[in-house]
N, C-alpha and C positions, 0 to 999 in steps of 0.2 A: 537432494533436496529439490535442487531448480525444477526440475521435470517434474516433482510429484506438486510443487505450484500449479505450474503449467498446466496440468491435467485436472486442475479442480475441475469443477461443473461451472465456471463462471459463465459460459455464453447465456443469455436471459439470466441469468439471476439479479436480484432486484439488489440495487445499490438504496441501503435504507439507511445510514446515518455514518459520523465519521467522529471519530474524536480522538482526544488526544489526551496522555496520562503524562502529567510532570510532576505528580505527584512526592515526589524524592528525586528531584533535581541529579543528571548523571548517574546514578543509580536506577533508575526507572524509568526511561523515555520510551513510551511505548504511542505507535499509533492504533488504531482498534478499527474496524472497516465492519459494520455492522450488514449484514448480506441475507438475504430470503433465499436459497438454492430452490432450483426450477418444480422440486419435489415439495414444495413449499414449508422445506423446514428452516428456522432459521439458526446462524451461524457468528460468534464474531472471530472475526481472522486478525489477530494481533501479530501485529509489527514488534518484535523484541528489538532490547538494545538500538534506537534510533541515534541515526547522526542530522538527519535533516528531512525533510519534505516541502514536495513543492506539487500545491491543490491549485486546478487551475478549473475551480466550480463555477457551472452557470447555475442562475435559479429562475422564478417566476414561470419556467414548464410547469403546467395544471398534468399530471401523472407520475406514475412511479420511474423512477430511472434505471433502466435495466443496462445490464453490462453487456457490452458487444465483447472483450477479453481483458485477459489480464495473464501478465506473465515477467519473468526476471528478464529485466535489459539490459542486457552485457553490453553495450553500444551507447548506454545512455550518456551526454553530454552532461547530463545533470549528475550523474554520478562521477563522472570526471571534476565536473568541478567541486561536489562535494570532498571529495579524496583530495584534492589539491589545497581547497583552504583547511584542510586539518593539519595536513604532511607542512604548511607554514608553520604551524605552531609545534611541531616536531611529535607527531602522531599517525602512522603509515598503518593504513586500514586495509588490504588486500583483501580481507573478505567479506568488506562492505558489497552488499545487492542493491541495486535497485528494481524494487519491485512498482511493477508499472499498469495502472488499473485505466481502463480507458472504457466510457457507456457510450449506450446510442442514443438515448433520448432526448442526454441534452449536450452531447458531445464534450463534460468533460475529459479529465485525467486529472488523474494522482500519481505521484512517483515518489516514491517512501524509500529511503535509505535507510536500512535497517543489516542487522547481524544474523538475523533468522525472523522464525513465524512459527504460528502455531495457529490450530484452527481449533478454537472452545461452542462446544454446540449450546443454542440456548432450551 
């Protein structure tokens, strides 16, 4: 699953929007990244069973925000911190992953801690 995420056509895709769905807290905690792939097709990358997210988004730049790269960050300090906070309450999350997205245009970064992901075409 890591390879599949890393192999998506991230370079030169456009970050269109980011949304958080907590309509059913604890049962449906999702982060959705709306992207336009280099071929012009739109999709929603849905991160499932999220346990945390750190979004460092820069605004005010005129123009679309292209994605430089996205990957599963197995060495993430953000992931280690998230696991540690959950472990303090007795919940161990060895399968939790950090999905990192970095943009070119604004130098933004998204770190999403989730159990899984899926791509939904629009």
